[in-house]
C-alpha positions in Angstrom: 59.3 1.6 -0.7 57.7 -1.2 1.2 57.4 0.9 4.3 55.8 3.8 2.3 53.2 1.4 0.8 52.5 -0.1 4.3 52.1 3.4 5.8 49.8 4.5 3.0 47.6 1.4 3.4 47.6 2.0 7.2 46.6 5.6 6.7 43.8 4.6 4.3 42.6 1.9 6.7 42.5 4.5 9.5 40.5 6.9 7.3 38.1 4.1 6.5 37.7 3.2 10.2 37.1 6.8 11.1 34.5 7.1 8.4 32.7 3.9 9.4 32.7 4.9 13.1 31.5 8.4 12.2 28.7 7.1 10.0 27.4 4.6 12.5 27.6 6.4 15.8 27.8 10.2 15.0 26.6 12.8 12.5 28.1 11.4 9.2 30.5 13.8 7.4 28.4 13.3 4.2 24.7 13.7 4.2 24.3 10.9 1.7 25.9 8.5 4.3 23.3 9.8 6.8 20.5 9.0 4.4 21.7 5.5 3.9 22.2 5.0 7.6 18.6 6.1 8.3 17.3 3.6 5.7 19.6 0.8 6.9 18.4 1.3 10.4 14.8 1.0 9.4 15.4 -2.0 7.1 17.5 -3.9 9.6 15.0 -3.2 12.4 12.5 -5.2 10.2 13.5 -8.7 9.2 10.3 -9.0 7.3 11.0 -5.8 5.3 14.4 -7.1 4.4 12.9 -10.4 3.2 10.5 -8.4 1.0 13.2 -6.2 -0.5 15.8 -8.9 -0.9 18.6 -6.3 -0.9 21.3 -8.1 1.1 20.9 -11.8 0.2 23.2 -11.2 -2.8 26.1 -10.4 -0.4 25.5 -13.4 1.8 23.4 -11.9 4.6 20.6 -14.3 5.3 20.0 -14.4 9.0 17.0 -12.0 8.9 15.1 -14.7 7.0 14.7 -16.7 10.2 13.2 -13.9 12.2 10.0 -11.9 12.5 9.6 -8.2 13.3 9.8 -7.1 17.0 6.3 -5.7 17.7 6.9 -5.0 21.4 6.1 -1.7 23.1 9.8 -1.3 24.1 10.9 -1.6 20.5 8.4 0.9 19.3 9.6 3.3 22.0 13.2 2.8 21.0 12.4 3.5 17.3 10.5 6.6 18.1 13.4 7.9 20.2 15.8 7.2 17.4 13.5 8.9 14.9 13.6 12.1 17.0 17.4 11.9 17.2 17.8 11.4 13.5 15.5 14.4 12.7 17.7 16.5 15.0 20.8 15.3 13.1 19.2 16.0 9.8 18.5 19.6 10.8 22.2 20.1 11.7 23.2 19.8 8.0 23.8 23.1 6.1 21.3 23.3 3.3 22.5 26.6 1.9 24.2 25.2 -1.2 21.8 22.4 -1.9 20.4 22.3 -5.5 18.4 19.8 -7.6 18.1 16.3 -6.3 20.3 17.1 -3.2 17.7 19.7 -2.1 14.8 17.4 -2.9 16.4 14.5 -0.9 16.6 16.8 2.1 13.1 18.1 1.8 11.5 14.7 1.3 13.2 13.1 4.2 12.5 16.2 6.4 8.8 16.1 5.5 8.6 12.3 6.1 10.5 12.2 9.4 8.7 15.4 10.8 5.3 13.9 10.0 6.3 10.6 11.6 7.6 12.3 14.7 4.3 14.3 14.9 2.5 11.0 14.8 4.1 9.8 18.0 1.4 11.8 19.9 -1.2 9.4 18.4 0.8 6.2 18.9 -2.2 4.3 20.4 -4.9 5.8 18.1 -5.2 2.9 15.7 -6.3 -0.7 15.4 -3.3 -2.9 14.8 -5.6 -5.9 14.3 -8.5 -5.4 12.0 -10.4 -7.1 9.2 -8.0 -5.3 6.8 -4.6 -5.9 8.2 -2.7 -7.1 11.2 -0.5 -10.1 12.1 -3.5 -12.5 11.9 -3.9 -12.1 8.1 -0.5 -10.6 7.1 1.6 -13.5 8.6 0.1 -16.3 6.4 0.4 -14.1 3.3 3.9 -13.2 4.1 5.0 -16.7 4.6 3.3 -17.9 1.5 4.2 -15.1 -0.9 7.4 -13.5 0.5 9.5 -16.1 2.3 11.6 -17.9 -0.4 12.8 -21.4 -0.1 15.7 -22.3 -2.4 17.6 -24.8 -0.2 17.6 -26.6 3.2 18.7 -23.4 5.1 15.8 -21.4 3.8 13.4 -24.3 4.7 14.8 -24.4 8.2 14.4 -20.7 8.5 10.7 -21.0 7.4 10.0 -23.3 10.4 12.0 -21.0 12.7 9.7 -18.2 11.7 6.7 -20.3 12.5 8.2 -21.0 15.9 8.6 -17.2 16.4 4.9 -16.5 16.0 4.1 -17.0 19.7 6.4 -14.2 20.7 5.2 -11.7 18.0 1.6 -12.3 18.7 2.2 -11.8 22.4 3.9 -8.5 21.6 0.9 -7.4 19.5 -1.4 -8.4 22.3 0.6 -6.3 24.7 0.0 -3.3 22.5 -3.8 -4.0 22.1 -4.1 -4.0 25.9 -2.4 -0.6 26.1 -4.8 0.8 23.5 -7.7 -0.6 25.5 -6.5 1.3 28.6 -6.1 4.4 26.4 -9.8 4.1 25.4 -9.2 2.8 21.9 -11.5 -0.2 21.2 -12.4 -1.4 17.7 -16.1 -1.3 16.7 -18.1 -4.4 17.3 -18.2 -5.4 13.6 -14.4 -5.2 13.4 -14.1 -7.6 16.4 -16.7 -9.9 14.9 -14.9 -10.1 11.5 -11.5 -10.6 13.1 -12.9 -13.4 15.3 -14.5 -15.1 12.3 -11.3 -14.8 10.3 -9.0 -16.2 13.0 -11.5 -18.9 14.1 -11.7 -20.1 10.5 -8.0 -20.3 10.2 -7.4 -22.4 13.3 -10.3 -24.6 12.4 -8.4 -26.0 9.5 -6.4 -29.2 10.0 -2.7 -28.1 10.0 -1.9 -30.0 6.8 -4.6 -27.9 5.0 -3.3 -24.6 6.2 -1.8 -22.2 3.6 1.3 -22.2 5.9 1.7 -26.0 5.2 0.5 -26.2 1.6 2.5 -23.3 0.3 5.6 -24.6 2.0 5.1 -28.0 0.5 5.0 -26.5 -3.0 8.1 -24.5 -2.4 10.0 -27.6 -1.1 9.3 -29.4 -4.4 11.2 -26.7 -6.3 14.1 -26.3 -3.8 17.6 -27.5 -4.4 19.0 -30.6 -2.8 15.8 -31.7 -0.9 14.9 -35.3 -1.5 11.6 -36.9 -0.5 12.9 -37.9 2.9 14.1 -34.3 3.7 10.8 -32.8 2.5 8.9 -35.2 4.7 11.1 -34.3 7.7 10.6 -30.6 7.1 6.9 -30.8 6.7 6.6 -32.8 9.9 8.3 -30.0 11.7 6.0 -27.5 10.0 3.0 -29.4 11.2 4.4 -29.5 14.7 5.0 -25.7 14.6 1.5 -25.0 13.3 0.0 -27.1 16.0 2.3 -26.0 18.9 3.1 -22.4 18.1 0.9 -20.9 15.4 -2.5 -22.1 16.4 -2.0 -21.4 20.1 -0.9 -17.8 19.2 -4.1 -17.3 17.3 -6.2 -18.8 20.0 -4.6 -16.3 22.5 -5.8 -13.4 20.2 -9.2 -15.0 19.8 -9.7 -15.2 23.5 -8.7 -11.6 23.9 -11.1 -10.3 21.3 -13.9 -12.5 22.6 -13.4 -10.9 26.1 -13.1 -7.4 24.6 -16.3 -7.6 22.5 -18.7 -6.6 25.4 -16.7 -3.4 25.8 -17.1 -2.4 22.1 -19.8 -0.2 20.5 -21.1 0.3 17.0 -19.6 3.8 16.8 -17.5 3.8 13.6 -15.5 7.1 13.6 -12.3 8.0 15.4 -14.1 11.0 16.8 -14.8 8.6 19.7 -11.1 8.5 20.7 -10.0 10.7 23.6 -8.0 12.9 21.1 -10.0 11.9 18.0 -10.4 15.3 16.4 -6.6 16.0 16.5 -5.9 12.5 15.4 -8.1 12.7 12.4 -6.6 16.0 11.3 -3.2 14.2 11.5 -4.5 11.3 9.4 -5.7 13.7 6.7 -2.4 15.6 6.7 -0.4 12.3 6.6 -2.5 10.7 3.8 -3.3 13.7 1.6 0.0 15.6 2.3 -2.1 18.8 2.3 -3.3 21.1 5.1 -6.9 20.9 4.1 -9.5 20.4 6.9 -12.1 17.7 7.1 -14.8 20.2 6.2 -12.9 21.4 3.1 -12.3 17.8 1.9 -15.9 16.9 2.5 -17.0 19.9 0.3 -14.6 18.9 -2.5 -16.0 15.4 -2.4 -19.6 16.6 -2.7 -18.7 18.9 -5.6 -16.8 16.1 -7.5 -19.7 13.7 -6.9 -22.1 16.1 -8.5 -19.8 16.8 -11.5 -19.1 13.1 -12.3 -22.7 12.0 -11.8 -23.8 14.6 -14.4 -21.3 13.2 -16.9 -22.4 9.6 -16.2 -26.1 10.6 -16.6 -25.3 12.1 -20.0 -23.8 8.7 -21.2 -26.7 6.7 -19.9 -29.1 9.1 -21.7 -27.1 8.8 -24.9 -27.3 5.0 -24.6 -31.0 5.2 -23.9 -30.7 3.3 -20.7 -33.9 3.4 -18.7 -33.6 5.3 -15.4 -30.7 7.4 -16.5 -31.6 10.2 -14.1 -30.9 7.9 -11.1 -27.3 7.0 -11.7 -26.5 4.9 -8.7 -29.5 2.6 -8.8 -29.2 2.3 -12.6 -25.5 1.3 -12.4 -26.5 -1.2 -9.7 -29.0 -2.7 -12.1 -26.5 -2.7 -15.0 -24.0 -4.5 -12.8 -26.4 -7.4 -12.4 -27.3 -7.8 -16.1 -26.0 -11.2 -17.4 -24.2 -9.5 -20.4 -21.8 -7.7 -18.0 -21.2 -10.7 -15.7 -19.0 -13.8 -15.6 -20.3 -17.2 -14.5 -20.0 -17.7 -10.7 -17.7 -20.7 -11.3 -14.0 -21.6 -11.3 -14.0 -21.3 -15.1 -15.6 -17.8 -14.8 -13.0 -16.7 -12.3 -10.2 -18.0 -14.5 -11.6 -16.0 -17.5 -11.7 -12.8 -15.4 -7.9 -13.2 -14.7 -7.3 -14.0 -18.4 -9.3 -10.9 -19.5 -7.4 -8.7 -17.1 -4.1 -9.9 -18.7 -5.5 -9.1 -22.2 -6.4 -5.6 -21.1 -2.9 -5.0 -19.6 -1.1 -6.4 -22.7 -3.1 -4.1 -24.9 -2.5 -0.9 -22.9 1.2 -1.8 -22.4 1.6 -1.8 -26.2 0.1 1.6 -26.7 1.8 4.1 -24.4 4.8 5.3 -26.4 3.3 8.7 -27.1 2.8 9.3 -23.4 5.9 7.8 -21.7 9.6 7.7 -22.3 10.2 5.9 -18.9 8.8 2.4 -18.2 9.6 -0.1 -15.5 11.6 -3.2 -16.4 9.8 -5.3 -13.8 7.2 -7.8 -15.1 3.6 -7.8 -14.0 1.5 -10.8 -12.9 -2.3 -11.0 -12.4 -3.4 -13.3 -9.6 -6.5 -14.0 -7.5 -6.6 -12.7 -3.9 -5.8 -15.7 -1.7 -9.1 -17.4 -0.9 -8.5 -17.4 2.9 -8.5 -13.6 3.0 -10.7 -12.6 0.0 -13.9 -12.2 2.0 -12.5 -9.2 3.9 -10.0 -7.9 1.4 -10.5 -4.9 -0.9 -11.6 -5.4 -4.5 -8.1 -5.4 -5.7 -4.5 -4.4 -4.7 -1.0 -4.2 -6.1 2.0 -5.9 -4.5 5.4 -4.5 -5.7 8.0 -6.9 -7.0 11.3 -7.6 -5.2 14.1 -5.1 -5.8 16.4 -7.9 -7.1 13.9 -8.9 -9.8 13.2 -12.3 -8.2 9.5 -11.6 -7.8 7.4 -9.6 -10.3 4.9 -7.0 -9.4 1.4 -8.5 -8.9 -2.1 -7.2 -9.4 -4.4 -9.1 -7.1 -8.0 -9.3 -8.1 -10.7 -10.2 -5.5 -12.9 -12.9 -7.0 -15.0 -13.7 -3.9 -18.1 -12.2 -5.4 -18.1 -12.2 -9.2 -20.9 -9.7 -9.3 -18.4 -7.2 -7.9 -16.5 -7.5 -11.2 -18.8 -6.3 -14.0 -17.1 -6.3 -17.3 -17.5 -2.5 -17.8 -15.4 -1.8 -14.7 -12.4 -4.1 -15.5 -10.4 -1.8 -17.8 -10.2 1.0 -15.2 -9.2 -1.4 -12.4 -6.5 -2.9 -14.6 -5.2 0.6 -15.4 -5.2 1.6 -11.8 -3.5 -1.4 -10.2 -1.3 -2.3 -13.2 -0.5 -0.3 -16.3 0.0 2.7 -16.3 -0.9 2.9 -12.6 0.7 1.3 -9.6 3.0 -1.1 -11.5 4.3 1.8 -13.6 4.8 4.3 -10.8 6.2 1.9 -8.2 8.3 0.0 -10.7 9.9 3.1 -12.0 10.6 4.3 -8.5 12.2 1.1 -7.5 14.5 1.3 -10.5 15.7 4.9 -10.1 19.4 5.3 -10.1 21.6 7.8 -8.2 19.1 8.6 -5.5 19.3 7.6 -1.8 17.6 4.3 -1.2 14.8 5.9 0.8 13.7 7.9 -2.2 12.8 4.8 -4.1 10.8 3.3 -1.3 9.2 5.9 1.0 5.4 5.8 0.7 3.3 9.0 0.1 -0.3 7.7 -0.3 -1.6 10.8 -2.0 1.1 10.6 -4.7 1.0 6.9 -5.1 -2.8 6.5 -5.2 -3.2 9.9 -6.9 -1.0 8.7 -9.7 -3.0 5.4 -10.0 -6.3 7.3 -10.3 -4.7 9.7 -12.7 -3.6 6.7 -14.8 -7.2 5.6 -15.1 -8.1 9.0 -16.6 -5.0 9.0 -18.8 -5.8 5.6 -20.3 -9.3 6.9 -21.2 -7.8 10.1 -22.7 -5.4 7.9 -24.8 -8.4 6.0 -26.3 -8.4 2.8 -24.4 -12.0 3.1 -23.3 -13.8 3.4 -26.6 -16.9 1.5 -25.5 -19.4 3.9 -23.8 -20.0 1.3 -21.1 -16.2 1.0 -20.4 -16.2 4.8 -20.1 -19.1 4.6 -17.7 -17.1 2.1 -15.7 -14.2 4.5 -15.6 -16.4 7.3 -14.4 -17.9 5.1 -11.8 -14.4 4.4 -10.5 -13.7 8.1 -10.3 -17.1 8.7 -8.7 -16.2 6.0 -6.2 -13.0 7.9 -5.2 -14.9 11.2 -5.0 -17.5 9.4 -2.8 -14.7 8.3 -0.5 -13.9 12.0 0.3 -17.5 12.4 1.5 -17.8 9.1 3.4 -14.4 9.2 5.1 -14.9 12.7 6.5 -18.5 11.8 7.2 -17.5 8.8 9.4 -14.6 10.4 11.3 -15.6 14.1 11.4 -19.4 14.3 11.0 -20.1 11.1 13.1 -21.9 9.1 10.4 -22.8 5.5 11.3 -21.5 2.6 9.4 -25.0 2.0 8.0 -25.3 5.6 6.9 -22.0 5.5 5.1 -23.0 2.2 3.3 -26.3 3.6 2.3 -24.8 6.8 0.8 -22.1 5.0 -1.1 -24.5 2.3 -2.4 -27.0 4.9 -3.6 -24.4 7.2 -5.1 -22.2 4.6 -6.9 -24.4 1.6 -7.5 -21.5 -0.7 -6.5 -22.1 -4.2 -5.4 -23.2 -4.4 -1.7 -20.3 -6.6 -0.8 -17.8 -4.1 -2.2 -19.5 -1.1 -0.5 -19.5 -2.9 2.9 -15.8 -3.8 2.5 -14.9 -0.3 1.5 -16.8 1.5 4.3 -15.3 -0.9 6.8 -11.9 -0.2 5.4 -12.3 3.6 5.9 -13.4 2.9 9.5 -10.1 1.2 10.4 -7.8 3.3 8.1 -9.0 6.9 8.7 -7.9 9.5 6.1 -6.3 7.0 3.7 -9.3 6.9 1.3 -9.0 10.6 0.8 -5.6 10.4 -0.7 -6.7 9.0 -4.0 -8.9 11.8 -5.3 -6.8 14.6 -3.7 -3.7 13.2 -5.3 -5.4 12.9 -8.7 -6.8 16.4 -8.5 -3.3 17.8 -7.8 -1.6 16.0 -10.7 -4.3 17.1 -13.1 -4.0 20.7 -11.8 -0.3 20.6 -12.3 -0.6 19.1 -15.8 -3.1 21.8 -16.8 -0.8 24.5 -15.3 2.1 23.2 -17.4 0.0 23.1 -20.5 -1.2 26.6 -20.1 2.2 28.1 -19.2 4.3 26.2 -21.8 1.9 26.1 -24.7 3.6 24.4 -27.7 6.6 23.6 -25.5 4.5 21.2 -23.4 5.2 17.5 -24.0 3.2 14.9 -22.1 6.2 12.6 -21.9 8.2 15.3 -20.3 5.5 15.9 -17.7 5.3 12.3 -16.9 9.1 12.0 -16.5 9.0 14.9 -14.0 6.2 13.3 -12.0 7.6 9.7 -12.1 11.4 10.0 -12.1 11.5 11.7 -8.7 9.8 8.8 -6.9 6.9 9.4 -4.5 6.7 12.9 -3.1 4.4 14.9 -0.8 2.0 16.8 -3.0 3.3 20.2 -1.8 6.9 19.2 -2.8 5.6 17.7 -6.1 4.0 21.0 -6.9 7.4 22.8 -6.4 9.1 20.2 -8.6 6.6 20.8 -11.4 6.9 24.6 -11.0 10.7 24.3 -11.4 10.2 22.2 -14.5 7.9 24.8 -16.0 10.3 27.6 -15.2 13.2 25.7 -16.7 11.3 24.7 -19.9 10.2 28.3 -20.5 13.8 29.5 -20.9 15.1 26.3 -22.7 
């Protein structure tokens, strides 16, 4: 009997070994194992992503928290080669019998990987360091907001990451030089803003740096660290900031200072050697449609005209002088004291408190529209001061998958005039509830799907949902005040204007100043916001088009479901269909909704 048991265990062990070897080095027997392998490869290639997700700490895997991502050209080449190999492997699976989620899993990954592989042709057509993103502003935020310090080991890892900055920044610099040789040089204004940002950072005494102060706060809450241990760790932090971090920044500063004479004021990617093809790829990637730049520009102009007419009607009904000139009138309203907060610390604190009140109200009134809601909590915070001057007006940062960090709605309070009271509701709905926090939170909590389905980003879906959420909240009665509704329409007008401006910059060769002038006149937004937005489009071509195109598709699909289902239509069902499949390319989302309509008809 003992021999039989031992042989059985040996056989099971052999089967397990074969499965592990097969999954890691060959085409896995089961496609779900392949999906998880693909995700695991991407995750373990990025120590920073693993730290954000906090998926493996619970099983004792911690070593990634001492490392930074490998940003070298060699690593990028390796990852692209593996991507092509994985895509080939995916296409070797038989899809004949796939149904439901199995079929959707395949289609989503195929779309994502095929698009990424197509993007290899434009590997150097981007700006890895800009006023919007890059190691120079992402690294301090990552260390302050993501790297957790619970004990001595975590604290030592923090300092090890500071020491690793030299290598990572050198790798980024290597890539910047390749792009320069390729003919891709940022516009002069981008270089100037990056230089100002980095110079300001290294001008701070190390003990005043966010890398030092945020770490000091974490140490106070960590386990088993007495005053002597904290002093020792902070002394090492100061040494690393002085000897590793600041020299790495100065190396980038020197490069951009030398590059500046080679730059021009040309804003669009049309100036790249393969700019036209690259922009078409950007639009395809971000909108997940095949619409051309000219088509998207025309849609934008049409939407601008429609929304402006609706806003004009509200202004006329409220007897606001100058109602015929919507943009300038909104600009004037945005400067009236009744709509503004004091430009003080107390005023900024009140903005954050009022955002929280708005979110609490809407969160309590959505039962008629949603069955599915995220479990994750939502915080409202100010954009960190060191980066607020060049950041967008607001953004959402997802919570950790293990629940250790809530989702966060960051509001930019650099210029209080950019936060008129009549625009706050819509922004809270977009970034928080029922916008990004709802959609991303639900996606992260989906069960029974491959991990990639809960995390893969499709901008048109994600941002389209958030813009749709703005409209939905208004439809559900949360914008009763006509000025709040005006603020909601201005937000929609802003996204419609993006279609015009983004394609204007990158396809029609608009200048930065031309784009700023059009957006300011059309929307009446604060000058500081308009400049930050236009400069964002310049360094993120096509991304700004995703919002409105995604919203239009979701509204189109909802109307289709209403028309075809009649009394069988239930808004909660529709939202379940849209949300409970995670982020999807719009063309796949359309098929999912069509399948739902067909099934509901015969139910």
